[in-house]
MISEZA-116649 format. One record per residue: residue in three letters; x, y, z of N, C-alpha, C in turn; residue number from 1. Coordinates in steps of 0.05 Angstrom, whole numbers, plus 5000, padded with zeros to 4 digits. Example, Ala and Ser with C-alpha at 12.3 -4.5 7.8 and 13.67 -1.06 7.14 Angstrom:
MISEZA-116649
   resn    npx    npy    npz   capx   capy   capz    cpx    cpy    cpz   resi
    ALA   5264   4886   5156   5246   4910   5156   5264   4934   5156      1
    SER   5257   4955   5142   5273   4979   5143   5258   5001   5157      2
//
This chain:
MISEZA-116649
   resn    npx    npy    npz   capx   capy   capz    cpx    cpy    cpz   resi
    MET   4403   1955   6902   4388   1951   6927   4359   1948   6921      1
    ASN   4346   1928   6934   4317   1924   6931   4302   1938   6953      2
    ARG   4276   1944   6948   4259   1956   6969   4255   1935   6991      3
    VAL   4260   1943   7016   4258   1925   7039   4247   1940   7063      4
    ARG   4238   1925   7083   4230   1936   7108   4251   1929   7129      5
    VAL   4257   1949   7146   4277   1946   7167   4265   1956   7194      6
    ALA   4279   1948   7216   4267   1955   7242   4289   1964   7261      7
    ALA   4282   1983   7278   4298   1991   7301   4283   1983   7326      8
    VAL   4297   1969   7344   4284   1958   7368   4293   1975   7392      9
    GLN   4274   1988   7405   4280   2004   7429   4272   1987   7454     10
    MET   4291   1986   7473   4287   1970   7497   4291   1987   7522     11
    LEU   4285   1974   7545   4290   1985   7572   4307   1965   7587     12
    SER   4331   1960   7578   4348   1939   7590   4356   1946   7618     13
    THR   4359   1925   7635   4367   1928   7663   4391   1910   7668     14
    ALA   4397   1904   7693   4418   1886   7700   4410   1856   7697     15
    ASP   4384   1851   7692   4374   1823   7690   4378   1813   7662     16
    VAL   4399   1797   7658   4405   1788   7631   4383   1772   7618     17
    GLU   4373   1752   7633   4352   1735   7622   4327   1750   7614     18
    ALA   4319   1769   7631   4295   1785   7624   4301   1802   7599     19
    ASN   4325   1813   7597   4332   1829   7574   4331   1812   7548     20
    LEU   4342   1788   7550   4342   1770   7526   4314   1762   7518     21
    ASP   4297   1757   7538   4269   1750   7532   4255   1774   7518     22
    CYS   4261   1798   7527   4249   1822   7515   4259   1825   7487     23
    ALA   4285   1822   7483   4297   1825   7456   4285   1805   7437     24
    ARG   4283   1780   7446   4272   1759   7429   4243   1765   7420     25
    ARG   4227   1775   7439   4199   1782   7434   4198   1805   7413     26
    LEU   4214   1826   7417   4212   1849   7400   4223   1844   7372     27
    VAL   4244   1828   7370   4254   1820   7344   4234   1804   7329     28
    GLY   4220   1786   7344   4198   1771   7332   4176   1789   7321     29
    GLN   4170   1811   7335   4150   1830   7325   4160   1843   7299     30
    ALA   4186   1850   7299   4197   1862   7275   4195   1844   7251     31
    ALA   4201   1818   7255   4200   1799   7233   4171   1795   7224     32
    ALA   4152   1794   7243   4124   1791   7236   4114   1815   7220     33
    ALA   4126   1838   7224   4118   1862   7209   4132   1863   7181     34
    GLY   4147   1843   7175   4159   1842   7148   4188   1852   7146     35
    ALA   4200   1859   7169   4227   1869   7168   4247   1847   7161     36
    VAL   4267   1853   7145   4288   1834   7138   4313   1839   7154     37
    LEU   4314   1862   7168   4336   1869   7186   4325   1883   7210     38
    ALA   4334   1874   7234   4328   1888   7259   4354   1896   7273     39
    VAL   4353   1919   7286   4377   1929   7300   4370   1933   7329     40
    LEU   4385   1920   7347   4381   1923   7376   4398   1945   7387     41
    PRO   4392   1957   7410   4408   1979   7421   4434   1969   7433     42
    GLU   4452   1988   7438   4477   1983   7452   4471   1969   7479     43
    ALA   4488   1950   7486   4487   1937   7512   4458   1927   7518     44
    PHE   4446   1916   7497   4418   1907   7500   4415   1884   7521     45
    ALA   4436   1868   7524   4433   1845   7542   4437   1852   7571     46
    CYS   4451   1873   7577   4456   1881   7605   4464   1910   7606     47
    ALA   4450   1926   7622   4456   1954   7624   4475   1960   7647     48
    ASP   4485   1939   7660   4503   1942   7683   4532   1939   7674     49
    ALA   4547   1961   7672   4574   1960   7662   4592   1944   7680     50
    ALA   4585   1942   7705   4602   1927   7724   4602   1897   7718     51
    ARG   4582   1887   7704   4581   1859   7697   4594   1853   7670     52
    ALA   4603   1873   7656   4613   1870   7629   4636   1850   7628     53
    ARG   4655   1852   7646   4678   1834   7645   4670   1805   7649     54
    GLU   4652   1801   7668   4642   1773   7673   4628   1762   7649     55
    LEU   4611   1778   7636   4597   1768   7612   4616   1765   7589     56
    GLY   4635   1783   7586   4653   1783   7563   4671   1759   7562     57
    ALA   4678   1748   7586   4696   1725   7587   4684   1701   7573     58
    ALA   4658   1699   7572   4644   1676   7560   4639   1680   7530     59
    GLU   4646   1703   7519   4639   1710   7491   4663   1710   7472     60
    ARG   4685   1697   7479   4708   1698   7462   4704   1682   7436     61
    THR   4685   1664   7435   4680   1648   7411   4650   1651   7404     62
    PRO   4642   1644   7380   4614   1646   7372   4595   1628   7388     63
    GLN   4607   1611   7404   4590   1593   7421   4583   1606   7448     64
    GLY   4592   1631   7452   4585   1644   7477   4555   1648   7480     65
    PRO   4544   1650   7504   4515   1652   7508   4502   1674   7493     66
    LEU   4513   1698   7493   4501   1721   7480   4503   1719   7449     67
    ARG   4526   1709   7440   4529   1705   7411   4511   1683   7401     68
    SER   4508   1662   7417   4489   1641   7410   4461   1651   7409     69
    PHE   4454   1669   7429   4427   1680   7429   4422   1695   7403     70
    LEU   4441   1712   7394   4437   1727   7370   4433   1709   7346     71
    ALA   4450   1688   7344   4448   1669   7321   4421   1655   7322     72
    ASP   4413   1645   7345   4388   1630   7348   4364   1647   7342     73
    THR   4365   1672   7352   4342   1690   7347   4340   1697   7318     74
    ALA   4362   1704   7305   4361   1710   7276   4351   1687   7260     75
    ARG   4361   1663   7266   4353   1639   7251   4323   1633   7256     76
    HIS   4315   1634   7281   4287   1628   7287   4267   1647   7274     77
    CYS   4275   1673   7274   4257   1694   7263   4261   1697   7233     78
    GLY   4282   1686   7222   4287   1689   7193   4294   1718   7186     79
    ILE   4311   1731   7202   4316   1759   7199   4345   1764   7204     80
    ALA   4358   1783   7189   4385   1792   7195   4383   1809   7220     81
    LEU   4404   1808   7237   4402   1821   7263   4429   1834   7269     82
    VAL   4428   1859   7277   4451   1873   7288   4448   1872   7319     83
    GLY   4466   1858   7332   4463   1853   7361   4472   1876   7378     84
    GLY   4463   1900   7372   4470   1923   7389   4500   1922   7394     85
    THR   4507   1919   7420   4534   1911   7428   4532   1890   7449     86
    ILE   4551   1872   7449   4555   1854   7472   4584   1856   7480     87
    PRO   4590   1851   7506   4618   1852   7515   4633   1826   7507     88
    ILE   4656   1830   7496   4674   1808   7489   4701   1814   7502     89
    ALA   4712   1795   7517   4737   1800   7532   4759   1811   7514     90
    ALA   4772   1832   7523   4795   1844   7508   4821   1830   7515     91
    ASP   4840   1834   7498   4866   1821   7501   4881   1830   7526     92
    ASP   4875   1854   7537   4890   1863   7560   4882   1849   7586     93
    GLY   4861   1832   7584   4853   1817   7608   4838   1832   7629     94
    ARG   4835   1858   7625   4821   1875   7645   4794   1886   7635     95
    ARG   4793   1892   7609   4770   1905   7598   4757   1887   7577     96
    VAL   4736   1898   7565   4722   1884   7543   4721   1901   7519     97
    ARG   4715   1890   7496   4708   1905   7472   4677   1906   7472     98
    ALA   4666   1930   7464   4638   1933   7460   4633   1926   7430     99
    ALA   4626   1901   7426   4625   1890   7398   4597   1890   7387    100
    SER   4594   1902   7364   4569   1901   7349   4571   1880   7328    101
    LEU   4554   1860   7329   4555   1837   7311   4532   1837   7292    102
    LEU   4538   1833   7266   4518   1829   7246   4515   1800   7241    103
    VAL   4491   1789   7245   4485   1761   7241   4464   1759   7219    104
    ASP   4468   1741   7200   4449   1738   7178   4425   1720   7186    105
    ALA   4406   1717   7169   4382   1703   7175   4386   1673   7179    106
    ASP   4410   1663   7171   4417   1636   7176   4433   1632   7202    107
    GLY   4436   1654   7217   4450   1653   7243   4480   1654   7241    108
    ARG   4490   1663   7218   4519   1664   7214   4529   1693   7220    109
    GLU   4550   1695   7235   4562   1721   7240   4576   1731   7214    110
    ARG   4567   1754   7205   4577   1765   7180   4597   1787   7184    111
    ALA   4596   1801   7207   4614   1824   7212   4614   1830   7241    112
    ARG   4637   1841   7250   4639   1851   7278   4653   1878   7278    113
    TYR   4641   1897   7291   4652   1923   7295   4656   1928   7325    114
    ASP   4679   1936   7334   4685   1943   7362   4684   1973   7365    115
    LYS   4668   1983   7382   4664   2012   7386   4691   2026   7389    116
    MET   4695   2047   7373   4720   2061   7372   4722   2084   7392    117
    HIS   4701   2100   7394   4701   2124   7410   4687   2119   7436    118
    LEU   4701   2124   7458   4691   2117   7485   4682   2142   7500    119
    PHE   4661   2139   7515   4646   2161   7528   4659   2167   7555    120
    ASP   4680   2184   7554   4693   2193   7579   4687   2223   7582    121
    VAL   4665   2229   7595   4656   2256   7597   4644   2261   7625    122
    ASP   4641   2287   7631   4627   2295   7656   4603   2311   7649    123
    LEU   4580   2302   7659   4554   2315   7652   4540   2323   7678    124
    PRO   4524   2345   7676   4508   2353   7699   4482   2337   7701    125
    ASP   4485   2311   7705   4461   2294   7708   4465   2276   7732    126
    GLY   4448   2256   7735   4450   2239   7759   4475   2222   7761    127
    VAL   4488   2217   7739   4513   2201   7739   4537   2219   7743    128
    GLY   4539   2241   7728   4561   2259   7730   4585   2251   7714    129
    ALA   4602   2233   7725   4626   2225   7711   4621   2198   7697    130
    TYR   4624   2198   7670   4623   2174   7654   4652   2167   7646    131
    ARG   4660   2143   7651   4688   2135   7644   4687   2107   7630    132
    GLU   4677   2107   7606   4674   2082   7592   4701   2067   7588    133
    SER   4722   2082   7585   4748   2070   7580   4758   2054   7604    134
    ALA   4746   2058   7627   4754   2042   7650   4747   2012   7647    135
    THR   4726   2007   7631   4717   1979   7628   4718   1970   7599    136
    VAL   4721   1988   7580   4720   1981   7552   4746   1989   7538    137
    GLU   4756   1971   7522   4780   1977   7505   4769   1986   7477    138
    PRO   4780   2008   7466   4769   2018   7441   4777   2000   7418    139
    GLY   4760   1998   7398   4766   1984   7373   4784   2002   7356    140
    GLU   4793   1990   7334   4811   2006   7316   4803   2002   7286    141
    ARG   4784   1986   7280   4777   1980   7252   4750   1993   7244    142
    ILE   4749   2006   7222   4724   2016   7210   4713   1993   7194    143
    VAL   4686   1988   7197   4674   1964   7186   4650   1971   7169    144
    CYS   4649   1960   7145   4625   1958   7128   4620   1929   7122    145
    ALA   4596   1922   7116   4588   1894   7111   4566   1893   7090    146
    GLU   4565   1871   7076   4546   1867   7055   4522   1850   7065    147
    LEU   4498   1860   7059   4474   1844   7060   4462   1844   7032    148
    PRO   4444   1825   7026   4433   1824   6999   4421   1850   6989    149
    PHE   4411   1867   7007   4396   1891   6998   4412   1917   7002    150
    ALA   4435   1916   7016   4449   1941   7021   4476   1936   7032    151
    ARG   4494   1957   7029   4520   1956   7043   4517   1972   7068    152
    LEU   4523   1959   7091   4519   1970   7117   4545   1982   7128    153
    GLY   4543   2005   7141   4564   2015   7158   4556   2011   7187    154
    LEU   4575   2001   7203   4570   1994   7231   4584   2015   7249    155
    ALA   4569   2026   7268   4579   2045   7287   4563   2043   7313    156
    VAL   4572   2056   7334   4558   2053   7360   4558   2080   7375    157
    CYS   4535   2089   7382   4530   2110   7402   4548   2135   7399    158
    TYR   4568   2137   7416   4586   2161   7417   4600   2165   7391    159
    ASP   4604   2144   7375   4615   2147   7348   4600   2168   7332    160
    LEU   4575   2172   7338   4558   2190   7323   4570   2218   7320    161
    ARG   4586   2226   7340   4597   2253   7341   4623   2256   7324    162
    PHE   4632   2236   7310   4657   2236   7296   4652   2231   7267    163
    PRO   4646   2252   7251   4637   2248   7224   4658   2236   7205    164
    GLU   4683   2238   7212   4704   2227   7195   4702   2197   7192    165
    LEU   4692   2184   7213   4687   2155   7212   4667   2148   7189    166
    PHE   4646   2163   7187   4625   2158   7168   4633   2166   7140    167
    ARG   4651   2186   7138   4661   2193   7112   4677   2170   7099    168
    VAL   4693   2157   7115   4707   2133   7105   4688   2112   7097    169
    GLN   4667   2106   7113   4648   2086   7106   4633   2094   7080    170
    ALA   4627   2119   7077   4613   2128   7053   4630   2122   7028    171
    ARG   4656   2127   7030   4674   2122   7008   4676   2091   7002    172
    ARG   4671   2075   7022   4670   2046   7018   4644   2036   7008    173
    GLY   4625   2055   7002   4600   2047   6990   4577   2044   7009    174
    MET   4578   2055   7033   4557   2052   7052   4531   2063   7041    175
    GLU   4509   2048   7044   4482   2057   7037   4464   2059   7061    176
    LEU   4471   2044   7082   4455   2043   7106   4473   2042   7130    177
    LEU   4470   2062   7148   4485   2063   7173   4468   2053   7196    178
    VAL   4479   2034   7212   4466   2025   7236   4481   2035   7260    179
    LEU   4467   2046   7279   4479   2059   7302   4465   2052   7328    180
    PRO   4469   2028   7338   4458   2021   7364   4470   2038   7386    181
    SER   4453   2047   7405   4461   2068   7423   4449   2064   7451    182
    ALA   4461   2078   7470   4450   2082   7497   4454   2111   7504    183
    PHE   4443   2129   7488   4447   2158   7490   4433   2168   7515    184
    THR   4447   2184   7531   4435   2195   7556   4413   2215   7550    185
    ALA   4396   2219   7569   4375   2239   7566   4386   2267   7564    186
    HIS   4407   2273   7579   4419   2300   7578   4429   2307   7550    187
    THR   4445   2290   7538   4456   2295   7512   4435   2289   7490    188
    GLY   4418   2270   7495   4399   2262   7474   4379   2284   7468    189
    GLU   4369   2297   7488   4350   2319   7484   4361   2341   7466    190
    ALA   4387   2346   7470   4400   2368   7455   4409   2360   7428    191
    HIS   4419   2335   7425   4435   2329   7401   4427   2304   7385    192
    TRP   4412   2286   7397   4408   2260   7384   4397   2261   7356    193
    HIS   4373   2272   7352   4361   2272   7326   4376   2291   7307    194
    VAL   4387   2313   7317   4402   2332   7301   4426   2317   7288    195
    LEU   4441   2302   7304   4464   2289   7294   4457   2265   7276    196
    LEU   4436   2251   7282   4427   2229   7265   4419   2239   7237    197
    ARG   4404   2261   7236   4396   2272   7211   4420   2282   7195    198
    ALA   4439   2295   7210   4463   2305   7196   4479   2282   7184    199
    ARG   4482   2260   7198   4497   2237   7187   4483   2226   7162    200
    ALA   4456   2225   7163   4441   2215   7140   4445   2234   7116    201
    ILE   4443   2260   7121   4444   2279   7099   4471   2281   7087    202
    GLU   4492   2283   7104   4519   2288   7093   4530   2263   7079    203
    ASN   4521   2239   7088   4531   2215   7075   4511   2203   7055    204
    GLN   4488   2215   7053   4467   2207   7034   4462   2177   7037    205
    CYS   4454   2170   7062   4448   2142   7068   4425   2141   7088    206
    TRP   4413   2117   7091   4394   2112   7112   4408   2109   7138    207
    VAL   4394   2115   7160   4405   2111   7187   4384   2096   7203    208
    ILE   4392   2075   7216   4376   2060   7235   4389   2063   7262    209
    ALA   4376   2076   7281   4388   2083   7307   4370   2076   7330    210
    PRO   4372   2051   7341   4357   2044   7364   4371   2053   7390    211
    ASN   4356   2063   7409   4366   2072   7434   4352   2058   7457    212
    HIS   4361   2062   7481   4346   2053   7505   4325   2074   7511    213
    GLY   4302   2064   7520   4280   2082   7523   4271   2090   7551    214
    GLY   4290   2096   7568   4282   2105   7595   4303   2100   7616    215
    ARG   4295   2095   7640   4313   2094   7663   4327   2068   7665    216
    ALA   4354   2069   7663   4371   2045   7665   4379   2038   7694    217
    SER   4379   2059   7711   4386   2055   7739   4375   2078   7755    218
    ALA   4381   2078   7781   4370   2100   7798   4381   2127   7790    219
    THR   4405   2127   7777   4417   2152   7770   4417   2158   7739    220
    ARG   4417   2137   7723   4420   2141   7694   4393   2139   7679    221
    LEU   4388   2160   7664   4364   2161   7647   4372   2163   7618    222
    ASN   4362   2144   7602   4368   2145   7573   4345   2160   7558    223
    TRP   4352   2170   7535   4334   2189   7521   4312   2175   7506    224
    GLY   4316   2151   7496   4296   2140   7478   4300   2152   7450    225
    GLY   4277   2158   7437   4279   2172   7412   4291   2156   7389    226
    SER   4289   2130   7390   4299   2113   7368   4287   2123   7342    227
    ALA   4303   2120   7320   4293   2131   7295   4304   2116   7271    228
    ILE   4289   2118   7249   4298   2110   7222   4296   2134   7204    229
    ILE   4318   2141   7191   4320   2166   7176   4328   2160   7147    230
    ASP   4317   2175   7128   4324   2169   7100   4347   2187   7090    231
    PRO   4358   2182   7066   4381   2197   7056   4376   2227   7052    232
    TRP   4351   2236   7052   4345   2265   7050   4342   2277   7077    233
    GLY   4346   2261   7098   4344   2271   7126   4316   2270   7138    234
    ARG   4297   2257   7124   4270   2255   7135   4268   2233   7155    235
    VAL   4255   2238   7177   4251   2217   7198   4227   2200   7190    236
    LEU   4232   2175   7182   4212   2157   7173   4196   2145   7196    237
    ALA   4209   2141   7219   4196   2130   7242   4212   2138   7267    238
    SER   4198   2143   7289   4212   2150   7314   4195   2142   7337    239
    ALA   4208   2140   7360   4195   2132   7385   4200   2153   7406    240
    ALA   4184   2151   7427   4189   2169   7451   4205   2152   7471    241
    THR   4193   2144   7493   4206   2127   7512   4192   2100   7514    242
    GLY   4203   2082   7530   4191   2055   7533   4200   2036   7511    243
    GLU   4187   2013   7510   4193   1994   7488   4181   2003   7462    244
    ALA   4194   1997   7440   4182   2004   7414   4196   1987   7392    245
    VAL   4181   1980   7372   4191   1968   7348   4184   1986   7325    246
    LEU   4204   2000   7314   4200   2018   7291   4205   2003   7265    247
    VAL   4187   2005   7246   4191   1992   7221   4187   2013   7199    248
    ALA   4205   2013   7179   4203   2031   7156   4212   2017   7131    249
    GLU   4202   2026   7109   4210   2015   7083   4232   2032   7070    250
    LEU   4253   2018   7061   4275   2031   7047   4271   2028   7017    251
    ASP   4267   2050   7003   4262   2050   6975   4287   2059   6961    252
    PRO   4299   2042   6943   4325   2050   6930   4323   2075   6914    253
    ARG   4299   2082   6905   4296   2106   6889   4301   2131   6905    254
    VAL   4296   2130   6931   4301   2153   6949   4331   2158   6951    255
    LEU   4346   2136   6954   4375   2139   6955   4386   2150   6928    256
    ALA   4377   2139   6906   4387   2148   6880   4380   2177   6875    257
    THR   4356   2185   6882   4347   2213   6878   4363   2232   6894    258
    ALA   4368   2225   6920   4384   2243   6937   4412   2247   6925    259
    ARG   4424   2226   6915   4451   2228   6905   4452   2241   6878    260
    GLU   4431   2239   6862   4430   2253   6837   4425   2283   6840    261
    ARG   4407   2290   6859   4401   2318   6863   4426   2334   6873    262
    LEU   4440   2321   6892   4463   2334   6904   4487   2315   6902    263
    PRO   4502   2316   6880   4525   2298   6876   4549   2306   6892    264
    VAL   4546   2306   6919   4567   2317   6936   4593   2300   6934    265
    ALA   4591   2274   6929   4615   2257   6928   4633   2266   6905    266
    ALA   4621   2275   6883   4637   2284   6860   4648   2312   6865    267
    HIS   4636   2327   6883   4645   2355   6888   4665   2357   6911    268
    ARG   4670   2336   6926   4686   2338   6950   4715   2345   6943    269
    ARG   4726   2364   6958   4753   2374   6953   4773   2364   6974    270
    VAL   4763   2356   6997   4780   2347   7019   4771   2319   7027    271
    GLU   4790   2301   7027   4783   2273   7034   4796   2265   7061    272
    VAL   4782   2249   7076   4792   2237   7101   4807   2212   7093    273
    PRO   4832   2208   7103   4847   2184   7096   4832   2159   7106    274
    ASP   4833   2138   7091   4822   2112   7099   4844   2096   7112    275
    PRO   4841   2089   7138   4862   2075   7152   4864   2046   7144    276
    GLY   4845   2036   7128   4845   2009   7119   4833   1989   7139    277
//
């Protein structure tokens, strides 16, 4: 792995798709201008309105879909690899969508797709109360890692963060960098967001790039913000509060090597999580 700069893009997405895409294009451009070779957008960056997911997803079955084309065009124009947070892609059941995280290279080619596996079906004492992601989203079933010239990426999304067995499998597959686009709520984010991000970086001895939404998505839903880039020793290299932000940090391969040499936990592990393939 070579020393490179990477970026986490924090947004305030709404139901206005065109405005969201304009914002994403502008912020990714800022990341590229700052020297980043990879930028990661948050979950549902193109539209924060779950009710529109099925409508949008129907047009994204092929790489020629409007949102997939946007990601390819933006990556190519900016000369940067891009993880497109998530976009909705119609599921086979005809009722729901997959929350698909797409890795696009600097030439605009789709290199990997991960469909969010763990769905947020919880009840919280906040303005929303009942979250039922499974009503509109079909869970994925494949664990995904992908190659870029400078690192092996593990792809995950938001609520996946709470399921460490997923990342253990990715670590065994050689993950060096975990990307975790999210829309973490304020209620859970204040208590758990940075704690869990640092834990995943430390226990898997990898970098973490975790962009979140930075504020109010609707009259009832408030997102935490707090986007971060974290190194394999658990140090927060860059973080945001709320609002829009472009976080840029340098990944030094010596930091990864040193963390793994100091604590060779992979060699000491006595219990393994099965790899589902």
